[in-house]
C-alpha positions as CSV (number, residue, x, y, z in Angstrom):
1,M,10.1,85.9,-22.9
2,S,8.0,89.0,-23.5
3,C,5.9,89.5,-26.6
4,P,8.2,90.9,-29.4
5,R,7.3,94.5,-30.3
6,F,7.1,93.8,-34.0
7,L,4.7,90.9,-33.7
8,T,2.0,92.5,-31.4
9,L,1.0,94.8,-34.3
10,C,-0.4,97.0,-31.6
11,V,2.5,99.3,-32.4
12,I,1.8,99.4,-36.1
13,S,1.8,103.1,-36.7
14,I,-1.7,104.5,-37.6
15,F,-0.3,107.9,-37.9
16,L,0.7,110.6,-40.3
17,F,4.4,111.2,-40.9
18,S,6.4,113.2,-43.4
19,C,8.3,111.7,-46.3
20,R,11.1,114.3,-46.0
21,G,14.4,112.5,-46.3
22,G,13.1,109.9,-48.7
23,K,13.1,109.8,-52.4
24,T,10.4,112.0,-54.0
25,P,7.3,110.0,-54.8
26,T,5.3,110.4,-58.0
27,N,1.5,110.7,-57.5
28,A,2.2,109.7,-53.8
29,I,3.6,106.3,-54.9
30,P,7.2,106.2,-53.5
31,A,10.1,105.5,-55.8
32,P,10.7,101.8,-56.4
33,P,13.5,100.1,-54.4
34,D,16.8,99.4,-56.2
35,Y,17.8,96.0,-55.0
36,A,21.4,96.5,-56.1
37,D,21.5,99.0,-53.3
38,S,22.5,97.1,-50.1
39,T,20.4,99.6,-48.0
40,Q,17.3,98.0,-49.5
41,W,18.0,94.8,-47.7
42,Y,18.4,93.4,-44.2
43,T,20.8,90.5,-44.4
44,V,22.7,88.3,-42.0
45,N,25.3,86.1,-43.6
46,R,26.2,83.2,-41.3
47,H,28.1,81.4,-44.0
48,A,25.5,78.7,-43.9
49,G,24.6,76.4,-46.8
50,V,20.8,77.3,-46.5
51,D,19.1,80.7,-46.6
52,I,15.8,82.2,-45.3
53,F,14.2,84.7,-47.6
54,Y,11.7,86.5,-45.4
55,I,9.0,89.0,-46.4
56,V,7.7,91.3,-43.6
57,S,4.1,91.9,-42.6
58,T,2.3,95.2,-42.7
59,E,4.2,97.7,-40.5
60,T,3.1,100.9,-42.3
61,G,0.1,103.2,-41.8
62,D,-1.4,105.8,-44.2
63,Y,0.5,109.1,-44.4
64,T,0.5,112.2,-46.6
65,V,3.0,113.7,-49.0
66,D,2.4,117.4,-49.7
67,G,-1.3,116.8,-48.7
68,T,-1.7,113.8,-50.9
69,P,-2.5,110.5,-49.2
70,C,0.1,107.7,-49.6
71,H,-0.8,104.1,-49.1
72,Y,2.6,102.5,-49.6
73,A,5.8,102.3,-47.6
74,D,8.7,104.5,-48.8
75,T,11.7,102.3,-48.5
76,Y,14.0,105.3,-48.6
77,N,12.4,107.0,-45.6
78,D,14.0,106.4,-42.3
79,S,10.7,106.6,-40.3
80,V,9.2,103.8,-42.5
81,R,12.4,101.7,-42.6
82,R,12.6,101.6,-38.8
83,L,9.3,99.8,-38.6
84,L,10.1,97.2,-41.2
85,L,13.6,96.7,-39.7
86,G,12.2,95.9,-36.3
87,E,10.3,93.0,-37.7
88,M,13.2,91.8,-39.9
89,Q,15.5,91.8,-36.9
90,G,13.0,90.1,-34.7
91,V,12.2,87.3,-37.1
92,N,15.8,86.7,-37.8
93,R,16.4,86.4,-34.1
94,L,13.5,84.1,-33.5
95,L,13.6,81.8,-36.5
96,S,16.9,81.8,-38.3
97,G,19.1,79.6,-36.1
98,D,22.3,79.1,-38.0
99,L,20.9,79.9,-41.4
100,N,21.5,83.0,-43.6
101,F,18.8,85.6,-43.5
102,Y,17.7,87.9,-46.4
103,S,14.7,90.3,-46.1
104,P,14.0,93.0,-48.7
105,Y,12.4,96.4,-48.0
106,Y,9.4,96.8,-50.3
107,R,6.6,99.2,-51.0
108,Q,4.1,97.3,-48.8
109,C,0.5,98.5,-48.7
110,T,-0.5,100.3,-45.6
111,L,-2.6,98.7,-42.9
112,Q,-5.7,100.8,-43.9
113,T,-5.6,99.0,-47.3
114,F,-6.8,95.8,-45.5
115,T,-10.1,97.3,-44.4
116,A,-11.6,96.4,-47.8
117,D,-11.0,93.7,-50.4
118,S,-11.3,96.2,-53.2
119,L,-8.4,98.3,-51.8
120,V,-6.2,95.2,-51.5
121,R,-6.9,94.3,-55.2
122,E,-6.1,97.9,-56.2
123,R,-2.9,98.4,-54.3
124,I,-1.3,95.0,-53.7
125,P,0.3,94.8,-57.3
126,V,2.9,97.5,-56.3
127,A,4.0,95.5,-53.3
128,L,4.0,92.1,-55.1
129,G,6.0,93.7,-58.0
130,D,8.7,94.8,-55.6
131,V,8.9,91.4,-53.9
132,R,9.2,89.7,-57.3
133,E,12.1,92.1,-58.2
134,A,13.8,91.4,-54.9
135,F,13.5,87.7,-55.2
136,S,14.9,87.7,-58.7
137,Y,17.8,89.8,-57.5
138,Y,18.3,87.5,-54.6
139,L,18.4,84.4,-56.8
140,T,20.9,86.0,-59.2
141,H,23.2,87.9,-56.9
142,L,22.9,86.7,-53.3
143,N,21.7,83.1,-53.2
144,R,24.9,81.4,-54.6
145,G,23.0,78.3,-55.5
146,H,21.9,77.6,-51.9
147,P,18.7,75.8,-51.0
148,F,16.3,78.3,-49.4
149,I,13.4,78.7,-47.0
150,L,10.7,81.1,-48.3
151,A,8.6,82.7,-45.6
152,G,6.3,85.6,-45.0
153,F,3.8,86.8,-42.5
154,S,0.4,88.4,-43.3
155,Q,1.0,90.8,-46.2
156,G,4.4,89.0,-46.6
157,A,2.5,85.7,-46.9
158,I,0.5,87.1,-49.8
159,A,3.8,87.7,-51.5
160,V,4.9,84.1,-50.7
161,V,1.9,82.7,-52.5
162,D,2.6,85.1,-55.4
163,L,6.3,84.0,-55.6
164,L,5.2,80.3,-55.7
165,K,3.1,81.1,-58.7
166,T,5.9,83.0,-60.5
167,M,9.0,81.0,-59.5
168,D,10.7,79.0,-62.2
169,D,11.4,75.3,-61.9
170,E,15.1,75.6,-61.2
171,A,14.4,77.9,-58.2
172,Y,11.6,75.7,-57.0
173,S,13.9,72.7,-57.0
174,R,16.0,74.4,-54.4
175,M,13.1,75.6,-52.2
176,V,13.1,73.7,-48.9
177,A,9.6,74.8,-47.9
178,A,7.4,77.9,-48.1
179,Y,5.8,79.3,-44.9
180,V,2.5,81.1,-45.6
181,I,2.0,82.4,-42.1
182,G,-1.2,84.3,-41.2
183,W,-2.8,84.1,-44.7
184,K,-4.6,81.6,-46.9
185,V,-4.1,79.3,-49.9
186,T,-7.3,79.1,-51.8
187,D,-8.7,76.7,-54.4
188,Q,-7.8,79.3,-57.1
189,D,-4.2,79.4,-55.8
190,L,-3.9,75.6,-56.0
191,T,-5.4,75.6,-59.5
192,E,-3.0,78.3,-60.7
193,C,0.0,76.7,-59.1
194,P,0.2,72.9,-58.8
195,R,3.6,73.2,-57.1
196,I,1.8,74.4,-54.0
197,R,1.8,71.1,-52.1
198,A,0.5,71.1,-48.5
199,A,3.0,70.0,-45.9
200,Q,2.0,66.7,-44.3
201,D,4.6,66.5,-41.5
202,S,7.7,68.2,-40.2
203,T,10.3,66.8,-42.7
204,D,8.8,66.9,-46.2
205,C,10.4,69.3,-48.6
206,G,9.2,71.5,-51.4
207,V,5.9,71.9,-49.5
208,T,3.8,74.8,-48.2
209,V,3.1,75.4,-44.5
210,C,0.1,77.5,-43.7
211,Y,-2.0,78.2,-40.5
212,N,-4.2,80.8,-38.9
213,S,-4.9,80.9,-35.1
214,V,-8.2,81.7,-33.4
215,R,-10.0,80.9,-30.2
216,T,-13.1,79.6,-32.1
217,P,-14.0,79.6,-35.8
218,D,-16.3,82.6,-35.4
219,C,-13.3,84.7,-34.4
220,A,-11.7,84.3,-37.9
221,I,-11.0,87.5,-40.0
222,P,-12.6,86.6,-43.4
223,M,-10.1,88.4,-45.5
224,I,-7.2,86.5,-44.0
225,S,-8.5,83.0,-43.7
226,D,-11.8,82.4,-45.5
227,G,-11.4,79.7,-48.2
228,N,-8.1,78.4,-47.0
229,R,-7.3,74.9,-48.2
230,V,-3.8,74.3,-46.7
231,A,-3.3,73.9,-43.0
232,I,-1.1,72.1,-40.5
233,N,-0.6,72.3,-36.7
234,P,2.8,73.9,-36.2
235,V,3.1,72.4,-32.7
236,N,2.8,68.6,-33.5
237,W,3.0,68.9,-37.4
238,H,-0.2,66.9,-37.8
239,T,-2.9,67.7,-40.4
240,D,-5.6,66.0,-38.4
241,G,-7.3,67.1,-35.2
242,T,-4.8,65.6,-32.8
243,P,-4.5,68.1,-29.9
244,A,-1.0,69.5,-29.1
245,R,0.1,71.1,-25.8
246,L,2.2,74.3,-26.0
247,A,3.9,76.2,-23.2
248,S,3.4,79.7,-24.4
249,P,6.6,81.6,-24.9
250,I,4.8,85.0,-24.5
251,S,2.6,84.3,-21.5
252,S,2.4,82.0,-18.5
253,D,-0.2,79.9,-20.2
254,T,-0.1,76.3,-21.3
255,L,-2.2,76.1,-24.4
256,T,-4.1,73.4,-26.2
257,V,-3.7,73.8,-30.0
258,V,-6.1,71.8,-32.3
259,L,-6.4,71.9,-36.1
260,D,-10.1,72.1,-37.0
261,T,-10.2,70.1,-40.2
262,V,-13.5,71.7,-41.3
263,S,-12.5,75.4,-41.1
264,R,-8.8,74.7,-41.4
265,L,-8.2,77.0,-38.5
266,L,-6.0,76.4,-35.4
267,L,-8.1,76.5,-32.3
268,I,-6.3,77.7,-29.2
269,E,-7.6,77.1,-25.7
270,D,-6.5,78.9,-22.5
271,Y,-4.7,82.0,-23.9
272,S,-5.1,84.6,-21.2
273,R,-3.5,87.8,-22.6
274,T,-5.7,90.6,-24.1
275,D,-3.1,92.7,-25.9
276,Y,-3.1,90.9,-29.2
277,I,-5.9,92.4,-31.3
278,T,-4.7,93.7,-34.7
279,P,-5.5,97.4,-35.3
280,L,-8.4,98.2,-37.7
281,I,-9.0,94.6,-38.9
282,G,-8.7,92.5,-35.7
283,R,-11.3,91.0,-33.4
284,E,-11.3,89.4,-30.0
285,G,-10.3,85.8,-30.1
286,N,-8.3,86.2,-33.4
287,Y,-4.6,85.7,-32.8
288,H,-3.3,87.0,-36.1
289,S,-0.7,89.2,-34.4
290,L,0.8,86.2,-32.6
291,E,1.3,83.8,-35.5
292,I,5.1,83.9,-35.3
293,S,5.8,84.8,-31.7
294,L,3.5,82.1,-30.3
295,Y,5.1,79.3,-32.3
296,A,8.6,80.7,-32.7
297,D,10.4,77.7,-31.1
298,C,8.3,75.2,-33.1
299,L,9.0,77.1,-36.3
300,R,12.7,77.4,-35.7
301,R,13.1,73.7,-35.0
302,D,11.0,72.9,-38.0
303,I,13.0,75.1,-40.4
304,T,16.3,73.6,-39.0
305,R,14.9,70.1,-39.4
306,R,13.7,70.5,-43.0
307,A,16.9,72.2,-43.9
308,S,19.0,69.4,-42.4
309,S,17.0,66.8,-44.2
310,L,18.3,67.9,-47.6
């Protein structure tokens, strides 16, 4: 199996493109999505009794509108939508199994935002506001009372943590598990949201799964994983340092995956490919771009297992 295009992040567009064909933005912030408009969703209805609500990672680069820089995805612009759609389709194919799949387009921050913490704090509220609106619409109009998996990768995982903090008790009672992939759950997050409970194995429900993969701890990207307090090994579903062996689905390698209980990072040995470095924020030995594709089989089996344990 080759490495899926949407998960290498090497194809994230660091480019300028025109917003012609989209809705006219105000002050270079695109118009908000209308989630009653079906074009603002990617959905696959398999007539299952359990859903996946998935939030895509950063697939957008900075661009200009009439000479003004824009740092958010325009969900009505075909050029932007194609990038998000590629990830939506890929994750649906890799992880959904027989479950229904719902993924909203949203005004995600561009990749350049993540070069500085201050830029993230300034810009992320627009993205999180859209995802909150989408999740509320999903619960009211699309969910039909089903249990659901909540999942997001990278910027999408930031939104998962935010939804856990803002979700009401009724919705939380139907959440099978939350997957915070390629991001962190901090002490502050745990204080603000006691319902964030770290997964302890592969069958517990109402829990949060989180992990970040590196060769060694010094390869970590601080913005992404520093201060993380929730971690599990997605190969053997242990929270201790028990090593797991993984036949890589995206290379010929057989990997050893170990959870470092001090740094709460997944340490990966013997990965041979070199085409994984995330543009702008990445570093050698940090496997952020592979967090879904590398463990896709493990995640799909886990999602199915947790859903079937209800």
